[in-house]
N, C-alpha and C positions, 0 to 999 in steps of 0.2 A: 688408603693405597696408591703410592705414587709409583707409576709406570716405568719402568726400565726400556730404555735405548738401546736395542742390538743394532751397531752399525756392522759391516763388511770395511775392511782397509780401505777400499774399493770404494763404498759409498762415504767413507768421511773426507777419503782426497777429496771427490767430486765437490761437496758439500765446501768445501775449504777452499774449492776452486785450485788446486793443486794439480802441475802436472806430474808423471812420475820420474821423468828427468833429476827434476829439480827432488824430488824425496831421495833417488839415487844417489844425487851428486852429496847430499847432506850424509847420508851413509857413509861415502865414500866408497861406494861398489859401482857395479855393473849394472845399467840398467834394467838387463837381462836377469838378473840374480834382485832387481827389485820387486820384479814382473812374479818373480818366484814367492817372494815374500807373501806378496797382495793375494796370489793365489792361494798361498797355505803360512797364513800369517803364524803359527804354532812354531815355524821355523827361526822364526826371529828371536835375536837373541834379547833380553830383558834389557840393553842398553840400546838398542835399535828399533823396539819397541815405544821405549819412555821416551827416544829421539821423535819418533815420527807424529806420536803424539803430541807432545810439544808444539812441535812444525805446525801441526794441523788444527792445533788450541784445540782438541777435543779429548774429554778424559781417555786416559791407559784404560779404564775399564769398560768405557764403553765399545770402546772398539778391539778391544785382545781379549775381553772377558764377559761381552754385552749386559755388565750392571753398572 
């Protein structure tokens, strides 16, 4: 049995050594908007979630679905 990793969006960002400002810029949103996404990732659009995952180099499923 393989253990799955459940990462919060903040944990994934910190592991990747990225700043909130960098991801906000990538998404084309204000840093406050990104902070809201980080606290409540369910409000991210699929496009935003995939962009964040690609930028962080961590699977979309690990961050947003915990599998």
